[in-house]
C-alpha positions as CSV (number, residue, x, y, z in Angstrom):
1,M,86.6,-115.4,-5.9
2,M,88.2,-112.2,-4.8
3,D,87.4,-110.5,-8.0
4,H,83.8,-111.5,-7.6
5,Y,83.5,-109.6,-4.3
6,I,85.2,-106.5,-5.8
7,F,82.7,-106.3,-8.6
8,L,79.8,-106.8,-6.2
9,L,81.1,-104.0,-3.9
10,L,81.6,-101.6,-6.9
11,G,78.0,-102.3,-8.0
12,L,76.7,-101.5,-4.5
13,L,78.6,-98.2,-4.5
14,V,77.2,-97.2,-7.9
15,L,73.7,-98.1,-6.8
16,G,74.1,-96.1,-3.6
17,S,75.3,-93.2,-5.5
18,I,72.3,-93.3,-7.8
19,I,69.9,-93.5,-4.9
20,Y,71.6,-90.6,-3.2
21,S,71.3,-88.4,-6.2
22,I,67.6,-89.2,-6.6
23,I,66.9,-88.3,-2.9
24,I,68.9,-85.1,-3.2
25,T,67.0,-84.0,-6.4
26,E,63.5,-84.7,-4.9
27,T,64.4,-82.8,-1.7
28,K,65.5,-79.7,-3.8
29,E,62.2,-79.9,-5.8
30,K,60.1,-79.9,-2.6
31,T,62.0,-77.1,-0.9
32,K,62.1,-74.9,-4.1
33,I,60.1,-71.6,-3.6
34,P,57.9,-71.0,-6.6
35,K,58.4,-67.7,-8.4
36,R,55.7,-65.1,-8.2
37,K,54.0,-64.3,-11.4
38,S,54.5,-60.7,-12.3
39,K,51.5,-58.6,-12.9
40,R,51.5,-57.0,-16.3
41,K,49.6,-53.8,-16.7
42,L,47.5,-53.8,-19.8
43,K,47.4,-50.5,-21.6
44,I,43.9,-49.8,-22.9
45,K,43.8,-47.8,-26.0
46,P,41.2,-45.0,-26.0
47,E,38.4,-45.8,-28.3
48,T,37.3,-43.1,-30.8
49,E,33.7,-44.4,-30.9
50,E,31.4,-44.4,-28.0
51,T,30.9,-47.8,-26.5
52,E,28.4,-49.1,-24.0
53,E,29.4,-48.8,-20.4
54,T,30.2,-52.1,-18.8
55,E,30.0,-50.8,-15.2
56,L,26.5,-51.1,-13.7
57,E,25.3,-48.2,-11.7
58,P,23.7,-49.0,-8.4
59,E,19.9,-49.0,-8.5
60,R,18.4,-45.7,-7.3
61,P,15.1,-45.7,-5.5
62,E,12.3,-44.3,-7.7
63,L,11.1,-40.9,-6.6
64,E,7.4,-40.3,-6.3
65,Q,6.4,-38.0,-9.1
66,V,5.0,-34.7,-7.8
67,D,2.9,-32.4,-9.9
68,E,4.4,-29.0,-10.6
69,V,3.0,-26.3,-8.4
70,P,1.5,-23.7,-10.7
71,K,3.3,-20.4,-10.7
72,I,1.3,-17.7,-9.0
73,I,1.2,-14.5,-11.1
74,L,0.3,-11.4,-9.1
75,P,-1.7,-8.8,-10.9
76,Q,0.1,-5.7,-12.2
77,I,-2.5,-3.0,-11.7
78,R,-2.7,0.1,-13.8
79,I,-5.5,2.7,-13.1
80,I,-6.8,5.1,-15.7
81,S,-9.8,7.5,-15.4
82,K,-12.2,8.7,-18.1
83,T,-15.5,10.4,-18.5
84,K,-18.5,8.4,-19.9
85,T,-18.0,9.9,-23.4
86,E,-14.3,9.0,-23.4
87,L,-14.9,5.3,-23.0
88,T,-14.2,3.0,-26.0
89,N,-16.7,0.4,-27.1
90,N,-14.4,-2.4,-25.8
91,E,-14.0,-0.7,-22.4
92,L,-17.7,-0.1,-22.1
93,E,-18.5,-3.7,-22.9
94,E,-16.0,-5.1,-20.4
95,L,-17.3,-2.7,-17.7
96,R,-20.9,-3.7,-18.4
97,N,-20.0,-7.4,-17.9
98,L,-18.1,-6.7,-14.7
99,Y,-21.0,-4.5,-13.4
100,I,-23.6,-7.2,-14.1
101,A,-21.5,-9.9,-12.3
102,N,-21.3,-7.7,-9.2
103,F,-24.6,-5.9,-9.1
104,P,-27.2,-8.3,-10.5
105,G,-30.7,-7.0,-10.6
106,K,-29.8,-3.3,-10.3
107,Q,-30.0,-0.6,-12.9
108,T,-27.7,-0.9,-15.9
109,L,-24.2,0.5,-15.9
110,D,-25.1,2.9,-18.7
111,D,-28.0,4.3,-16.6
112,S,-25.7,4.6,-13.5
113,L,-23.1,6.7,-15.4
114,K,-24.0,10.4,-15.7
115,T,-22.5,13.2,-17.8
116,N,-20.6,14.4,-14.7
117,S,-19.4,10.9,-13.7
118,R,-15.7,9.9,-13.9
119,I,-14.9,6.2,-14.2
120,F,-11.7,4.7,-12.7
121,I,-10.7,1.5,-14.6
122,A,-8.3,-1.1,-13.2
123,Y,-6.3,-2.9,-15.8
124,D,-4.2,-6.0,-15.2
125,D,-1.1,-5.4,-17.3
126,N,-0.4,-9.2,-17.4
127,N,-3.2,-9.7,-19.8
128,N,-4.6,-6.2,-20.4
129,N,-8.0,-7.2,-19.0
130,I,-10.2,-4.9,-16.9
131,V,-10.4,-6.3,-13.4
132,G,-12.0,-3.5,-11.4
133,Q,-13.9,-0.2,-11.6
134,A,-15.1,2.6,-9.5
135,A,-17.1,5.7,-10.4
136,I,-17.5,9.2,-8.8
137,L,-20.1,11.9,-9.3
138,V,-18.4,15.3,-9.6
139,L,-21.1,17.5,-8.2
140,D,-21.9,21.0,-9.4
141,Q,-24.3,23.7,-8.5
142,H,-27.1,22.3,-10.6
143,D,-26.7,18.7,-9.8
144,I,-29.8,16.6,-8.8
145,W,-27.9,15.6,-5.6
146,G,-28.7,19.0,-4.2
147,A,-32.3,18.2,-3.9
148,F,-31.6,14.6,-3.0
149,S,-29.3,15.8,-0.2
150,A,-32.1,17.7,1.5
151,Y,-34.4,14.7,1.2
152,R,-32.1,12.1,2.6
153,N,-30.0,14.3,4.8
154,V,-26.9,13.4,2.9
155,N,-25.3,16.8,3.5
156,V,-23.2,17.2,0.4
157,D,-22.0,20.2,-1.5
158,T,-20.1,21.0,-4.7
159,N,-16.8,20.1,-3.0
160,T,-18.1,16.6,-2.4
161,L,-17.5,13.5,-4.5
162,I,-20.1,10.6,-4.5
163,L,-18.2,7.3,-4.8
164,Y,-20.2,4.3,-6.3
165,N,-20.0,1.3,-8.6
166,V,-16.9,0.0,-6.8
167,C,-16.3,-3.6,-7.8
168,V,-13.6,-6.1,-8.6
169,D,-13.5,-9.2,-10.7
170,R,-14.3,-12.2,-8.5
171,S,-11.2,-14.2,-9.8
172,I,-8.8,-11.5,-8.6
173,R,-10.3,-10.3,-5.3
174,R,-8.2,-9.8,-2.1
175,Q,-5.1,-8.9,-4.2
176,G,-5.1,-5.2,-3.8
177,V,-7.2,-4.1,-6.7
178,G,-9.8,-2.3,-4.5
179,K,-7.0,-0.4,-2.7
180,H,-5.5,0.7,-6.0
181,L,-8.9,2.1,-7.1
182,L,-9.5,4.0,-3.9
183,N,-6.0,5.5,-3.9
184,A,-6.6,6.7,-7.5
185,V,-10.0,8.3,-6.5
186,H,-8.5,10.0,-3.4
187,Q,-5.5,11.4,-5.4
188,W,-7.9,12.7,-8.1
189,G,-10.1,14.3,-5.5
190,S,-7.2,16.0,-3.7
191,A,-5.7,17.2,-7.0
192,N,-9.1,18.8,-8.0
193,N,-9.7,20.5,-4.7
194,R,-12.5,18.2,-3.4
195,H,-12.5,17.9,0.3
196,T,-15.0,15.1,1.0
197,I,-16.1,11.7,-0.4
198,V,-19.3,10.0,0.6
199,L,-20.5,6.5,-0.4
200,F,-23.3,4.1,0.4
201,V,-22.6,0.5,1.2
202,D,-24.7,-2.6,2.2
203,P,-24.5,-2.9,6.0
204,N,-24.1,-6.7,5.6
205,N,-21.0,-6.3,3.3
206,A,-18.4,-6.5,6.1
207,T,-15.5,-6.9,3.6
208,A,-16.2,-3.6,1.9
209,I,-16.9,-1.8,5.2
210,N,-13.6,-2.9,6.6
211,L,-11.8,-1.8,3.4
212,Y,-13.3,1.7,3.7
213,K,-12.6,1.9,7.4
214,N,-8.9,1.1,6.7
215,F,-8.8,4.1,4.4
216,G,-10.3,6.4,7.1
217,Y,-14.0,6.3,6.1
218,I,-16.4,6.6,9.0
219,I,-20.0,5.7,9.3
220,D,-22.1,8.9,9.0
221,K,-24.8,8.6,11.5
222,S,-26.4,11.9,10.4
223,H,-27.9,9.9,7.6
224,Y,-30.2,7.1,8.6
225,A,-32.6,4.9,6.8
226,P,-34.1,1.7,8.1
227,P,-32.7,-1.7,6.9
228,P,-32.2,-2.9,4.3
229,A,-31.2,0.6,3.1
230,E,-27.5,1.2,2.4
231,M,-25.3,2.7,5.1
232,M,-23.5,6.0,4.4
233,M,-19.8,6.5,5.0
234,R,-17.8,9.6,4.7
235,L,-14.1,10.5,4.3
236,K,-12.5,13.9,4.6
237,L,-9.7,14.1,2.1
238,T,-8.0,16.9,4.1
239,D,-7.4,14.3,6.9
240,L,-5.3,12.0,4.7
């Protein structure tokens, strides 16, 4: 009987020991701090061949397409002067076309140019085209203007130049071509000992009249003819 209780007690001790071990083990598992996974850096080998980019660029707003502004090319003016007999066939043809475009219905260019005329030609060096012209009559003792002067009271002499046929291509006006022509005429007159220039202009041509006034031309009231006759203007080269 005694032995039976001893075996029973031993069995309870063993069972208690087992239960205790299980409880301790479960407790440790619950309280165990999990280890952090280490981040491993991946080394990317450079590729020798081009590959498509995987990164997407942010979308950019589309810009409104604007037409290019045409570049403005200013004329590069060069002035030469020749007598009627010195003109080449090409120059004479271009001067005729320019004259017809500016003086429709008047006498031809060939008739307006005399043996004692000097023609000033404005070239645009950008394209070598003739873009303007002016002519002067270089008076001499036997010129017809002597008689004409007495008739119209023009009051000219052999030291006077008659300026006429001043015109500029319509596509290139208000870009200084007329000023270049007048400067060249004035320089030639001064270099050749001429003291006065006279011209006749349409009284309704305000643009031309203002241009001449800016160069010092004055309206010569000693000459008068009723409208629609041209108005006379005069410049003393010695005043420049």
